All heavy atoms as TSV, in Angstrom:
chain	resi	resn	atom	element	x	y	z
A	1	MET	N	N	155.280	164.176	-44.407
A	1	MET	CA	C	156.151	164.293	-43.269
A	1	MET	C	C	156.800	165.707	-43.382
A	1	MET	O	O	157.344	166.053	-44.375
A	1	MET	CB	C	157.179	163.187	-43.215
A	1	MET	CG	C	157.949	163.187	-41.956
A	1	MET	SD	S	158.989	161.769	-41.678
A	1	MET	CE	C	157.952	160.384	-41.869
A	2	ASN	N	N	156.773	166.439	-42.237
A	2	ASN	CA	C	157.348	167.794	-42.277
A	2	ASN	C	C	158.816	167.734	-41.839
A	2	ASN	O	O	159.381	166.669	-41.640
A	2	ASN	CB	C	156.535	168.778	-41.444
A	2	ASN	CG	C	156.534	168.397	-39.953
A	2	ASN	OD1	O	157.260	167.506	-39.563
A	2	ASN	ND2	N	155.701	169.060	-39.177
A	3	LYS	N	N	159.413	168.952	-41.687
A	3	LYS	CA	C	160.853	169.014	-41.333
A	3	LYS	C	C	161.176	168.385	-39.985
A	3	LYS	O	O	162.279	167.888	-39.742
A	3	LYS	CB	C	161.310	170.445	-41.348
A	3	LYS	CG	C	161.327	171.071	-42.730
A	3	LYS	CD	C	161.919	172.498	-42.657
A	3	LYS	CE	C	160.759	173.411	-42.284
A	3	LYS	NZ	N	161.135	174.834	-42.282
A	4	GLN	N	N	160.201	168.445	-39.057
A	4	GLN	CA	C	160.481	167.868	-37.701
A	4	GLN	C	C	160.248	166.347	-37.659
A	4	GLN	O	O	160.393	165.779	-36.585
A	4	GLN	CB	C	159.556	168.550	-36.680
A	4	GLN	CG	C	159.879	169.972	-36.371
A	4	GLN	CD	C	159.312	170.950	-37.409
A	4	GLN	OE1	O	158.362	170.606	-38.108
A	4	GLN	NE2	N	159.876	172.168	-37.490
A	5	GLY	N	N	159.863	165.759	-38.735
A	5	GLY	CA	C	159.633	164.309	-38.747
A	5	GLY	C	C	158.252	163.917	-38.306
A	5	GLY	O	O	158.033	162.783	-37.928
A	6	VAL	N	N	157.308	164.847	-38.302
A	6	VAL	CA	C	155.963	164.572	-37.873
A	6	VAL	C	C	155.128	164.255	-39.080
A	6	VAL	O	O	155.094	165.023	-40.075
A	6	VAL	CB	C	155.364	165.791	-37.095
A	6	VAL	CG1	C	153.928	165.546	-36.740
A	6	VAL	CG2	C	156.208	166.101	-35.892
A	7	PHE	N	N	154.408	163.142	-39.042
A	7	PHE	CA	C	153.524	162.738	-40.156
A	7	PHE	C	C	152.114	163.100	-39.781
A	7	PHE	O	O	151.592	162.643	-38.772
A	7	PHE	CB	C	153.678	161.264	-40.404
A	7	PHE	CG	C	152.797	160.736	-41.499
A	7	PHE	CD1	C	153.063	160.994	-42.837
A	7	PHE	CD2	C	151.686	159.967	-41.218
A	7	PHE	CE1	C	152.292	160.516	-43.838
A	7	PHE	CE2	C	150.849	159.494	-42.225
A	7	PHE	CZ	C	151.164	159.787	-43.545
A	8	THR	N	N	151.491	163.940	-40.571
A	8	THR	CA	C	150.091	164.405	-40.324
A	8	THR	C	C	149.259	163.927	-41.487
A	8	THR	O	O	149.564	164.149	-42.641
A	8	THR	CB	C	150.046	165.949	-40.200
A	8	THR	OG1	O	150.988	166.359	-39.238
A	8	THR	CG2	C	148.653	166.395	-39.777
A	9	GLN	N	N	148.108	163.294	-41.094
A	9	GLN	CA	C	147.211	162.780	-42.131
A	9	GLN	C	C	145.818	163.238	-41.768
A	9	GLN	O	O	145.353	163.106	-40.645
A	9	GLN	CB	C	147.288	161.282	-42.183
A	9	GLN	CG	C	146.369	160.687	-43.270
A	9	GLN	CD	C	146.479	159.156	-43.325
A	9	GLN	OE1	O	147.183	158.568	-42.524
A	9	GLN	NE2	N	145.809	158.565	-44.230
A	10	HIS	N	N	145.135	163.842	-42.743
A	10	HIS	CA	C	143.772	164.298	-42.532
A	10	HIS	C	C	142.855	163.462	-43.396
A	10	HIS	O	O	143.202	162.998	-44.467
A	10	HIS	CB	C	143.647	165.773	-42.897
A	10	HIS	CG	C	144.515	166.680	-42.075
A	10	HIS	ND1	N	144.191	167.009	-40.778
A	10	HIS	CD2	C	145.655	167.315	-42.308
A	10	HIS	CE1	C	145.109	167.785	-40.282
A	10	HIS	NE2	N	146.025	167.944	-41.230
A	11	GLY	N	N	141.636	163.268	-42.926
A	11	GLY	CA	C	140.650	162.574	-43.707
A	11	GLY	C	C	140.214	161.306	-42.962
A	11	GLY	O	O	140.558	161.053	-41.803
A	12	VAL	N	N	139.479	160.467	-43.651
A	12	VAL	CA	C	138.912	159.264	-43.021
A	12	VAL	C	C	139.800	158.036	-43.243
A	12	VAL	O	O	139.483	156.982	-42.711
A	12	VAL	CB	C	137.496	158.990	-43.567
A	12	VAL	CG1	C	136.546	160.066	-43.157
A	12	VAL	CG2	C	137.496	158.809	-45.078
A	13	ALA	N	N	140.887	158.157	-43.999
A	13	ALA	CA	C	141.687	156.977	-44.289
A	13	ALA	C	C	142.559	156.540	-43.153
A	13	ALA	O	O	142.962	155.407	-43.020
A	13	ALA	CB	C	142.571	157.269	-45.524
A	14	GLY	N	N	142.917	157.454	-42.221
A	14	GLY	CA	C	143.854	157.152	-41.102
A	14	GLY	C	C	143.068	156.581	-39.922
A	14	GLY	O	O	141.913	156.840	-39.685
A	15	ALA	N	N	143.793	155.782	-39.164
A	15	ALA	CA	C	143.196	155.236	-37.917
A	15	ALA	C	C	143.296	156.282	-36.815
A	15	ALA	O	O	144.302	156.963	-36.665
A	15	ALA	CB	C	143.953	153.992	-37.480
A	16	PRO	N	N	142.209	156.435	-36.027
A	16	PRO	CA	C	142.263	157.449	-34.966
A	16	PRO	C	C	143.204	156.999	-33.846
A	16	PRO	O	O	143.369	155.801	-33.585
A	16	PRO	CB	C	140.809	157.504	-34.473
A	16	PRO	CG	C	140.263	156.182	-34.832
A	16	PRO	CD	C	140.975	155.760	-36.116
A	17	GLY	N	N	143.845	157.982	-33.195
A	17	GLY	CA	C	144.711	157.653	-32.102
A	17	GLY	C	C	145.856	158.659	-31.975
A	17	GLY	O	O	145.977	159.583	-32.780
A	18	ALA	N	N	146.611	158.474	-30.936
A	18	ALA	CA	C	147.816	159.318	-30.717
A	18	ALA	C	C	149.025	158.466	-30.991
A	18	ALA	O	O	149.182	157.395	-30.425
A	18	ALA	CB	C	147.826	159.844	-29.319
A	19	TYR	N	N	149.870	158.932	-31.819
A	19	TYR	CA	C	151.072	158.166	-32.225
A	19	TYR	C	C	152.291	158.907	-31.797
A	19	TYR	O	O	152.418	160.124	-31.979
A	19	TYR	CB	C	151.099	157.964	-33.762
A	19	TYR	CG	C	149.880	157.185	-34.235
A	19	TYR	CD1	C	148.810	157.862	-34.778
A	19	TYR	CD2	C	149.849	155.857	-34.163
A	19	TYR	CE1	C	147.683	157.186	-35.213
A	19	TYR	CE2	C	148.724	155.116	-34.579
A	19	TYR	CZ	C	147.637	155.803	-35.116
A	19	TYR	OH	O	146.579	155.115	-35.540
A	20	PHE	N	N	153.222	158.195	-31.157
A	20	PHE	CA	C	154.459	158.787	-30.674
A	20	PHE	C	C	155.644	158.123	-31.320
A	20	PHE	O	O	155.652	156.920	-31.506
A	20	PHE	CB	C	154.557	158.589	-29.119
A	20	PHE	CG	C	153.432	159.211	-28.405
A	20	PHE	CD1	C	152.330	158.487	-27.968
A	20	PHE	CD2	C	153.468	160.544	-28.093
A	20	PHE	CE1	C	151.301	159.020	-27.335
A	20	PHE	CE2	C	152.393	161.133	-27.393
A	20	PHE	CZ	C	151.310	160.385	-27.031
A	21	ASN	N	N	156.584	158.915	-31.731
A	21	ASN	CA	C	157.781	158.396	-32.399
A	21	ASN	C	C	158.958	158.670	-31.483
A	21	ASN	O	O	159.345	159.815	-31.218
A	21	ASN	CB	C	157.937	159.138	-33.733
A	21	ASN	CG	C	159.028	158.502	-34.581
A	21	ASN	OD1	O	159.478	157.394	-34.242
A	21	ASN	ND2	N	159.335	159.097	-35.719
A	22	PHE	N	N	159.518	157.627	-30.924
A	22	PHE	CA	C	160.647	157.752	-30.002
A	22	PHE	C	C	161.966	157.415	-30.693
A	22	PHE	O	O	162.062	156.404	-31.405
A	22	PHE	CB	C	160.496	156.807	-28.779
A	22	PHE	CG	C	159.362	157.171	-27.937
A	22	PHE	CD1	C	158.185	156.420	-28.004
A	22	PHE	CD2	C	159.439	158.191	-27.042
A	22	PHE	CE1	C	157.112	156.758	-27.180
A	22	PHE	CE2	C	158.371	158.556	-26.212
A	22	PHE	CZ	C	157.212	157.832	-26.323
A	23	GLU	N	N	162.993	158.259	-30.457
A	23	GLU	CA	C	164.288	157.968	-30.962
A	23	GLU	C	C	165.116	157.290	-29.835
A	23	GLU	O	O	165.309	157.872	-28.791
A	23	GLU	CB	C	164.999	159.243	-31.396
A	23	GLU	CG	C	166.398	158.985	-31.950
A	23	GLU	CD	C	167.045	160.278	-32.398
A	23	GLU	OE1	O	166.331	161.218	-32.778
A	23	GLU	OE2	O	168.293	160.297	-32.389
A	24	ILE	N	N	165.434	156.033	-30.055
A	24	ILE	CA	C	166.147	155.268	-29.004
A	24	ILE	C	C	167.627	155.286	-29.312
A	24	ILE	O	O	168.091	154.849	-30.359
A	24	ILE	CB	C	165.620	153.818	-28.957
A	24	ILE	CG1	C	164.145	153.843	-28.655
A	24	ILE	CG2	C	166.399	153.031	-27.955
A	24	ILE	CD1	C	163.499	152.455	-28.689
A	25	SER	N	N	168.383	155.831	-28.358
A	25	SER	CA	C	169.821	155.876	-28.536
A	25	SER	C	C	170.439	154.930	-27.503
A	25	SER	O	O	169.882	154.633	-26.462
A	25	SER	CB	C	170.363	157.312	-28.317
A	25	SER	OG	O	169.961	157.753	-27.017
A	26	PRO	N	N	171.630	154.413	-27.809
A	26	PRO	CA	C	172.249	153.429	-26.886
A	26	PRO	C	C	172.600	154.052	-25.538
A	26	PRO	O	O	172.934	155.222	-25.435
A	26	PRO	CB	C	173.483	152.965	-27.646
A	26	PRO	CG	C	173.773	154.055	-28.619
A	26	PRO	CD	C	172.452	154.659	-28.981
A	27	ILE	N	N	172.498	153.240	-24.487
A	27	ILE	CA	C	172.792	153.692	-23.136
A	27	ILE	C	C	173.916	152.786	-22.589
A	27	ILE	O	O	173.835	151.571	-22.740
A	27	ILE	CB	C	171.554	153.591	-22.247
A	27	ILE	CG1	C	170.429	154.428	-22.767
A	27	ILE	CG2	C	171.885	153.909	-20.814
A	27	ILE	CD1	C	169.122	154.257	-22.085
A	28	LEU	N	N	174.864	153.406	-21.999
A	28	LEU	CA	C	175.989	152.667	-21.398
A	28	LEU	C	C	175.603	152.287	-19.953
A	28	LEU	O	O	175.232	153.141	-19.161
A	28	LEU	CB	C	177.237	153.527	-21.377
A	28	LEU	CG	C	178.491	152.899	-20.702
A	28	LEU	CD1	C	178.941	151.664	-21.482
A	28	LEU	CD2	C	179.574	153.905	-20.597
A	29	VAL	N	N	175.652	150.999	-19.666
A	29	VAL	CA	C	175.397	150.506	-18.338
A	29	VAL	C	C	176.664	149.983	-17.731
A	29	VAL	O	O	177.308	149.121	-18.281
A	29	VAL	CB	C	174.329	149.372	-18.373
A	29	VAL	CG1	C	174.071	148.816	-16.972
A	29	VAL	CG2	C	173.036	149.888	-18.980
A	30	VAL	N	N	177.000	150.560	-16.585
A	30	VAL	CA	C	178.240	150.133	-15.895
A	30	VAL	C	C	177.815	149.319	-14.672
A	30	VAL	O	O	177.101	149.834	-13.777
A	30	VAL	CB	C	179.073	151.337	-15.466
A	30	VAL	CG1	C	180.334	150.896	-14.703
A	30	VAL	CG2	C	179.477	152.150	-16.655
A	31	HIS	N	N	178.212	148.079	-14.618
A	31	HIS	CA	C	177.824	147.182	-13.544
A	31	HIS	C	C	179.053	146.905	-12.709
A	31	HIS	O	O	180.076	146.416	-13.234
A	31	HIS	CB	C	177.247	145.879	-14.052
A	31	HIS	CG	C	176.851	144.913	-12.995
A	31	HIS	ND1	N	175.757	145.088	-12.243
A	31	HIS	CD2	C	177.440	143.774	-12.556
A	31	HIS	CE1	C	175.681	144.095	-11.345
A	31	HIS	NE2	N	176.693	143.300	-11.547
A	32	SER	N	N	178.994	147.235	-11.418
A	32	SER	CA	C	180.153	146.912	-10.565
A	32	SER	C	C	179.607	146.233	-9.298
A	32	SER	O	O	178.518	146.597	-8.809
A	32	SER	CB	C	180.902	148.207	-10.191
A	32	SER	OG	O	180.025	149.092	-9.479
A	33	GLU	N	N	180.315	145.321	-8.794
A	33	GLU	CA	C	179.929	144.593	-7.604
A	33	GLU	C	C	180.822	145.000	-6.447
A	33	GLU	O	O	182.033	145.059	-6.560
A	33	GLU	CB	C	180.042	143.075	-7.817
A	33	GLU	CG	C	179.056	142.577	-8.837
A	33	GLU	CD	C	179.096	141.039	-8.931
A	33	GLU	OE1	O	179.525	140.402	-7.922
A	33	GLU	OE2	O	178.686	140.498	-9.955
A	34	MET	N	N	180.146	145.254	-5.321
A	34	MET	CA	C	180.901	145.579	-4.112
A	34	MET	C	C	180.428	144.618	-3.027
A	34	MET	O	O	179.250	144.310	-2.908
A	34	MET	CB	C	180.640	147.019	-3.658
A	34	MET	CG	C	181.202	148.045	-4.600
A	34	MET	SD	S	180.822	149.740	-4.088
A	34	MET	CE	C	181.118	149.755	-2.374
A	35	ARG	N	N	181.365	144.183	-2.184
A	35	ARG	CA	C	181.017	143.277	-1.138
A	35	ARG	C	C	180.369	144.070	-0.002
A	35	ARG	O	O	180.885	145.078	0.440
A	35	ARG	CB	C	182.299	142.572	-0.618
A	35	ARG	CG	C	182.011	141.500	0.389
A	35	ARG	CD	C	183.266	140.712	0.660
A	35	ARG	NE	N	183.091	139.716	1.637
A	35	ARG	CZ	C	182.662	138.501	1.359
A	35	ARG	NH1	N	182.395	138.182	0.126
A	35	ARG	NH2	N	182.503	137.588	2.331
A	36	GLN	N	N	179.185	143.621	0.412
A	36	GLN	CA	C	178.456	144.270	1.479
A	36	GLN	C	C	178.907	143.775	2.842
A	36	GLN	O	O	179.355	142.630	2.981
A	36	GLN	CB	C	176.925	144.005	1.350
A	36	GLN	CG	C	176.335	144.520	0.051
A	36	GLN	CD	C	176.313	146.021	-0.015
A	36	GLN	OE1	O	176.333	146.667	1.006
A	36	GLN	NE2	N	176.289	146.524	-1.236
A	37	SER	N	N	178.812	144.572	3.828
A	37	SER	CA	C	179.264	144.201	5.142
A	37	SER	C	C	178.229	143.238	5.802
A	37	SER	O	O	177.079	143.145	5.327
A	37	SER	CB	C	179.403	145.432	6.041
A	37	SER	OG	O	178.167	146.040	6.273
A	38	PHE	N	N	178.630	142.579	6.867
A	38	PHE	CA	C	177.742	141.676	7.570
A	38	PHE	C	C	176.598	142.483	8.217
A	38	PHE	O	O	175.474	141.932	8.335
A	38	PHE	CB	C	178.479	140.890	8.630
A	38	PHE	CG	C	177.616	139.898	9.368
A	38	PHE	CD1	C	177.224	138.732	8.754
A	38	PHE	CD2	C	177.248	140.122	10.667
A	38	PHE	CE1	C	176.396	137.855	9.398
A	38	PHE	CE2	C	176.448	139.250	11.338
A	38	PHE	CZ	C	176.045	138.083	10.712
A	39	ASP	N	N	176.847	143.676	8.640
A	39	ASP	CA	C	175.777	144.527	9.196
A	39	ASP	C	C	174.687	144.785	8.198
A	39	ASP	O	O	173.479	144.749	8.539
A	39	ASP	CB	C	176.383	145.858	9.691
A	39	ASP	CG	C	177.330	145.686	10.856
A	39	ASP	OD1	O	177.254	144.668	11.551
A	39	ASP	OD2	O	178.146	146.637	11.083
A	40	HIS	N	N	175.070	145.045	6.938
A	40	HIS	CA	C	174.106	145.255	5.915
A	40	HIS	C	C	173.286	144.016	5.649
A	40	HIS	O	O	172.048	144.079	5.452
A	40	HIS	CB	C	174.797	145.722	4.611
A	40	HIS	CG	C	173.884	146.078	3.484
A	40	HIS	ND1	N	173.475	145.169	2.539
A	40	HIS	CD2	C	173.281	147.270	3.178
A	40	HIS	CE1	C	172.657	145.782	1.746
A	40	HIS	NE2	N	172.541	147.019	2.072
A	41	PHE	N	N	173.940	142.836	5.618
A	41	PHE	CA	C	173.255	141.585	5.447
A	41	PHE	C	C	172.263	141.368	6.553
A	41	PHE	O	O	171.099	140.961	6.345
A	41	PHE	CB	C	174.241	140.446	5.364
A	41	PHE	CG	C	173.602	139.092	5.430
A	41	PHE	CD1	C	172.952	138.563	4.327
A	41	PHE	CD2	C	173.691	138.337	6.595
A	41	PHE	CE1	C	172.340	137.312	4.383
A	41	PHE	CE2	C	173.135	137.044	6.650
A	41	PHE	CZ	C	172.434	136.569	5.581
A	42	LEU	N	N	172.671	141.600	7.801
A	42	LEU	CA	C	171.808	141.412	8.948
A	42	LEU	C	C	170.605	142.327	8.929
A	42	LEU	O	O	169.474	141.900	9.164
A	42	LEU	CB	C	172.625	141.553	10.246
A	42	LEU	CG	C	171.970	141.106	11.525
A	42	LEU	CD1	C	171.702	139.620	11.493
A	42	LEU	CD2	C	172.878	141.473	12.720
A	43	THR	N	N	170.808	143.580	8.568
A	43	THR	CA	C	169.738	144.538	8.472
A	43	THR	C	C	168.738	144.149	7.413
A	43	THR	O	O	167.537	144.238	7.592
A	43	THR	CB	C	170.278	145.973	8.207
A	43	THR	OG1	O	171.266	146.293	9.183
A	43	THR	CG2	C	169.227	147.003	8.185
A	44	SER	N	N	169.242	143.718	6.251
A	44	SER	CA	C	168.367	143.316	5.152
A	44	SER	C	C	167.549	142.107	5.544
A	44	SER	O	O	166.352	142.010	5.226
A	44	SER	CB	C	169.173	143.058	3.919
A	44	SER	OG	O	169.816	144.200	3.476
A	45	THR	N	N	168.201	141.173	6.215
A	45	THR	CA	C	167.513	139.929	6.617
A	45	THR	C	C	166.399	140.273	7.625
A	45	THR	O	O	165.269	139.763	7.544
A	45	THR	CB	C	168.493	138.929	7.227
A	45	THR	OG1	O	169.524	138.687	6.271
A	45	THR	CG2	C	167.819	137.654	7.609
A	46	CYS	N	N	166.687	141.176	8.593
A	46	CYS	CA	C	165.676	141.562	9.578
A	46	CYS	C	C	164.526	142.318	8.864
A	46	CYS	O	O	163.360	142.097	9.285
A	46	CYS	CB	C	166.286	142.433	10.655
A	46	CYS	SG	S	167.380	141.530	11.796
A	47	ALA	N	N	164.825	143.099	7.888
A	47	ALA	CA	C	163.738	143.822	7.197
A	47	ALA	C	C	162.860	142.861	6.409
A	47	ALA	O	O	161.637	142.966	6.414
A	47	ALA	CB	C	164.383	144.827	6.202
A	48	ILE	N	N	163.454	141.838	5.798
A	48	ILE	CA	C	162.639	140.850	5.083
A	48	ILE	C	C	161.790	140.038	6.033
A	48	ILE	O	O	160.590	139.885	5.813
A	48	ILE	CB	C	163.566	139.922	4.242
A	48	ILE	CG1	C	164.212	140.741	3.128
A	48	ILE	CG2	C	162.856	138.731	3.723
A	48	ILE	CD1	C	165.302	139.983	2.409
A	49	VAL	N	N	162.374	139.605	7.145
A	49	VAL	CA	C	161.595	138.837	8.138
A	49	VAL	C	C	160.500	139.682	8.729
A	49	VAL	O	O	159.328	139.228	8.849
A	49	VAL	CB	C	162.524	138.267	9.235
A	49	VAL	CG1	C	161.716	137.693	10.371
A	49	VAL	CG2	C	163.464	137.251	8.658
A	50	GLY	N	N	160.764	140.936	9.021
A	50	GLY	CA	C	159.750	141.837	9.554
A	50	GLY	C	C	158.632	142.076	8.579
A	50	GLY	O	O	157.441	142.116	8.919
A	51	GLY	N	N	158.958	142.218	7.318
A	51	GLY	CA	C	157.921	142.400	6.273
A	51	GLY	C	C	157.044	141.191	6.101
A	51	GLY	O	O	155.823	141.269	5.967
A	52	VAL	N	N	157.678	140.006	6.125
A	52	VAL	CA	C	156.912	138.756	6.022
A	52	VAL	C	C	155.955	138.618	7.218
A	52	VAL	O	O	154.790	138.248	7.062
A	52	VAL	CB	C	157.859	137.572	5.895
A	52	VAL	CG1	C	157.101	136.242	6.080
A	52	VAL	CG2	C	158.569	137.583	4.505
A	53	LEU	N	N	156.443	138.891	8.412
A	53	LEU	CA	C	155.606	138.797	9.588
A	53	LEU	C	C	154.451	139.829	9.562
A	53	LEU	O	O	153.333	139.497	10.010
A	53	LEU	CB	C	156.437	138.982	10.833
A	53	LEU	CG	C	157.420	137.802	11.144
A	53	LEU	CD1	C	158.275	138.134	12.364
A	53	LEU	CD2	C	156.660	136.528	11.383
A	54	THR	N	N	154.723	141.019	9.033
A	54	THR	CA	C	153.691	142.045	8.957
A	54	THR	C	C	152.589	141.619	8.001
A	54	THR	O	O	151.384	141.737	8.288
A	54	THR	CB	C	154.284	143.388	8.530
A	54	THR	OG1	O	155.295	143.740	9.479
A	54	THR	CG2	C	153.243	144.454	8.421
A	55	VAL	N	N	152.996	141.105	6.852
A	55	VAL	CA	C	152.016	140.663	5.868
A	55	VAL	C	C	151.199	139.474	6.431
A	55	VAL	O	O	149.985	139.354	6.243
A	55	VAL	CB	C	152.667	140.313	4.541
A	55	VAL	CG1	C	151.702	139.631	3.555
A	55	VAL	CG2	C	153.210	141.589	3.885
A	56	ALA	N	N	151.881	138.568	7.106
A	56	ALA	CA	C	151.208	137.384	7.685
A	56	ALA	C	C	150.199	137.849	8.753
A	56	ALA	O	O	149.082	137.310	8.841
A	56	ALA	CB	C	152.225	136.417	8.309
A	57	ALA	N	N	150.569	138.813	9.584
A	57	ALA	CA	C	149.665	139.317	10.624
A	57	ALA	C	C	148.428	140.008	9.979
A	57	ALA	O	O	147.336	139.875	10.463
A	57	ALA	CB	C	150.409	140.248	11.568
A	58	LEU	N	N	148.670	140.712	8.904
A	58	LEU	CA	C	147.598	141.405	8.181
A	58	LEU	C	C	146.603	140.420	7.613
A	58	LEU	O	O	145.397	140.498	7.787
A	58	LEU	CB	C	148.132	142.309	7.099
A	58	LEU	CG	C	147.159	143.102	6.293
A	58	LEU	CD1	C	146.435	144.150	7.197
A	58	LEU	CD2	C	147.830	143.801	5.145
A	59	LEU	N	N	147.133	139.372	6.972
A	59	LEU	CA	C	146.272	138.339	6.418
A	59	LEU	C	C	145.535	137.558	7.520
A	59	LEU	O	O	144.339	137.251	7.382
A	59	LEU	CB	C	147.110	137.357	5.560
A	59	LEU	CG	C	147.633	137.876	4.221
A	59	LEU	CD1	C	148.536	136.891	3.565
A	59	LEU	CD2	C	146.450	138.236	3.323
A	60	ASP	N	N	146.180	137.323	8.612
A	60	ASP	CA	C	145.594	136.609	9.750
A	60	ASP	C	C	144.409	137.433	10.296
A	60	ASP	O	O	143.357	136.909	10.537
A	60	ASP	CB	C	146.608	136.345	10.820
A	60	ASP	CG	C	145.986	135.632	11.999
A	60	ASP	OD1	O	145.416	134.541	11.809
A	60	ASP	OD2	O	146.094	136.190	13.122
A	61	SER	N	N	144.624	138.747	10.439
A	61	SER	CA	C	143.516	139.585	10.998
A	61	SER	C	C	142.393	139.671	9.999
A	61	SER	O	O	141.177	139.633	10.429
A	61	SER	CB	C	144.069	140.946	11.358
A	61	SER	OG	O	144.463	141.630	10.193
A	62	ILE	N	N	142.631	139.712	8.716
A	62	ILE	CA	C	141.542	139.736	7.733
A	62	ILE	C	C	140.775	138.459	7.771
A	62	ILE	O	O	139.567	138.438	7.770
A	62	ILE	CB	C	142.121	140.035	6.315
A	62	ILE	CG1	C	142.624	141.468	6.272
A	62	ILE	CG2	C	141.085	139.786	5.239
A	62	ILE	CD1	C	143.379	141.804	4.968
A	63	LEU	N	N	141.485	137.325	7.767
A	63	LEU	CA	C	140.831	136.024	7.792
A	63	LEU	C	C	140.036	135.845	9.079
A	63	LEU	O	O	138.931	135.285	9.106
A	63	LEU	CB	C	141.819	134.884	7.609
A	63	LEU	CG	C	142.463	134.824	6.227
A	63	LEU	CD1	C	143.554	133.743	6.198
A	63	LEU	CD2	C	141.394	134.504	5.171
A	64	PHE	N	N	140.619	136.253	10.203
A	64	PHE	CA	C	139.894	136.114	11.514
A	64	PHE	C	C	138.644	136.965	11.511
A	64	PHE	O	O	137.577	136.503	11.950
A	64	PHE	CB	C	140.831	136.570	12.631
A	64	PHE	CG	C	140.266	136.417	14.015
A	64	PHE	CD1	C	140.036	135.184	14.568
A	64	PHE	CD2	C	139.827	137.542	14.709
A	64	PHE	CE1	C	139.460	135.059	15.813
A	64	PHE	CE2	C	139.256	137.437	15.956
A	64	PHE	CZ	C	139.106	136.183	16.493
A	65	ALA	N	N	138.723	138.197	11.027
A	65	ALA	CA	C	137.542	139.080	11.002
A	65	ALA	C	C	136.482	138.520	10.083
A	65	ALA	O	O	135.279	138.571	10.394
A	65	ALA	CB	C	137.927	140.483	10.613
A	66	THR	N	N	136.888	138.008	8.916
A	66	THR	CA	C	135.943	137.444	7.975
A	66	THR	C	C	135.312	136.177	8.579
A	66	THR	O	O	134.064	135.960	8.441
A	66	THR	CB	C	136.670	137.074	6.665
A	66	THR	OG1	O	137.320	138.247	6.175
A	66	THR	CG2	C	135.715	136.556	5.647
A	67	GLY	N	N	136.070	135.338	9.250
A	67	GLY	CA	C	135.532	134.190	9.869
A	67	GLY	C	C	134.528	134.501	10.958
A	67	GLY	O	O	133.463	133.851	11.072
A	68	ARG	N	N	134.833	135.492	11.784
A	68	ARG	CA	C	133.895	135.912	12.835
A	68	ARG	C	C	132.593	136.461	12.215
A	68	ARG	O	O	131.535	136.213	12.706
A	68	ARG	CB	C	134.504	136.959	13.714
A	68	ARG	CG	C	135.511	136.402	14.695
A	68	ARG	CD	C	135.954	137.384	15.688
A	68	ARG	NE	N	134.798	137.667	16.615
A	68	ARG	CZ	C	134.836	138.587	17.531
A	68	ARG	NH1	N	135.932	139.332	17.686
A	68	ARG	NH2	N	133.839	138.777	18.302
A	69	LYS	N	N	132.727	137.225	11.145
A	69	LYS	CA	C	131.553	137.807	10.513
A	69	LYS	C	C	130.711	136.716	9.898
A	69	LYS	O	O	129.469	136.785	9.974
A	69	LYS	CB	C	131.968	138.849	9.454
A	69	LYS	CG	C	130.834	139.733	9.015
A	69	LYS	CD	C	131.340	140.863	8.157
A	69	LYS	CE	C	131.732	141.984	9.098
A	69	LYS	NZ	N	131.865	143.244	8.429
A	70	LEU	N	N	131.351	135.739	9.257
A	70	LEU	CA	C	130.564	134.623	8.637
A	70	LEU	C	C	129.850	133.794	9.693
A	70	LEU	O	O	128.726	133.371	9.491
A	70	LEU	CB	C	131.502	133.788	7.795
A	70	LEU	CG	C	131.950	134.458	6.495
A	70	LEU	CD1	C	132.927	133.568	5.737
A	70	LEU	CD2	C	130.765	134.791	5.606
A	71	THR	N	N	130.553	133.465	10.805
A	71	THR	CA	C	129.940	132.644	11.813
A	71	THR	C	C	128.818	133.411	12.542
A	71	THR	O	O	127.834	132.824	12.949
A	71	THR	CB	C	130.958	132.148	12.886
A	71	THR	OG1	O	131.594	133.277	13.452
A	71	THR	CG2	C	131.949	131.203	12.265
A	72	ARG	N	N	128.935	134.716	12.672
A	72	ARG	CA	C	127.905	135.545	13.301
A	72	ARG	C	C	126.639	135.531	12.426
A	72	ARG	O	O	125.525	135.508	12.883
A	72	ARG	CB	C	128.396	136.946	13.509
A	72	ARG	CG	C	127.437	137.726	14.409
A	72	ARG	CD	C	127.891	139.136	14.683
A	72	ARG	NE	N	129.325	139.242	14.973
A	72	ARG	CZ	C	130.065	140.268	14.640
A	72	ARG	NH1	N	129.540	141.293	14.016
A	72	ARG	NH2	N	131.353	140.314	14.934
A	73	CYS	N	N	126.852	135.571	11.116
A	73	CYS	CA	C	125.743	135.548	10.148
A	73	CYS	C	C	125.078	134.202	10.170
A	73	CYS	O	O	123.875	134.087	9.992
A	73	CYS	CB	C	126.205	135.913	8.717
A	73	CYS	SG	S	126.691	137.627	8.536
A	74	ASP	N	N	125.863	133.121	10.301
A	74	ASP	CA	C	125.270	131.782	10.285
A	74	ASP	C	C	124.442	131.525	11.538
A	74	ASP	O	O	123.419	130.833	11.473
A	74	ASP	CB	C	126.395	130.721	10.204
A	74	ASP	CG	C	127.037	130.698	8.825
A	74	ASP	OD1	O	126.403	131.206	7.889
A	74	ASP	OD2	O	128.157	130.143	8.719
A	75	THR	N	N	124.856	131.992	12.701
A	75	THR	CA	C	124.119	131.739	13.937
A	75	THR	C	C	122.863	132.581	14.050
A	75	THR	O	O	121.886	132.196	14.735
A	75	THR	CB	C	125.019	131.985	15.161
A	75	THR	OG1	O	125.480	133.348	15.152
A	75	THR	CG2	C	126.174	131.060	15.192
A	76	SER	N	N	122.808	133.742	13.378
A	76	SER	CA	C	121.647	134.593	13.497
A	76	SER	C	C	120.517	134.103	12.567
A	76	SER	O	O	119.397	134.525	12.666
A	76	SER	CB	C	122.025	136.022	13.129
A	76	SER	OG	O	122.429	136.112	11.807
A	77	SER	N	N	120.771	133.220	11.604
A	77	SER	CA	C	119.772	132.753	10.656
A	77	SER	C	C	118.901	131.675	11.279
A	77	SER	O	O	119.255	130.925	12.074
A	77	SER	CB	C	120.368	132.172	9.384
A	77	SER	OG	O	121.266	133.109	8.810
């Protein structure tokens, strides 16, 4: 191990790979709660509902297209 704390090994005895040595120091986490306004709640709720409807429409269109393609293949055989 050298002055920088790096361990170097040459020869066939070591396992091949890249080794990283991380120094983990403590982190201070400050958690504070603030009351959100009703407007924020309403906006978040609308965003969630809109996202759910978008994903549902996407899945519906995929399933519909797949169903049409499968029935078209069945009738042509």
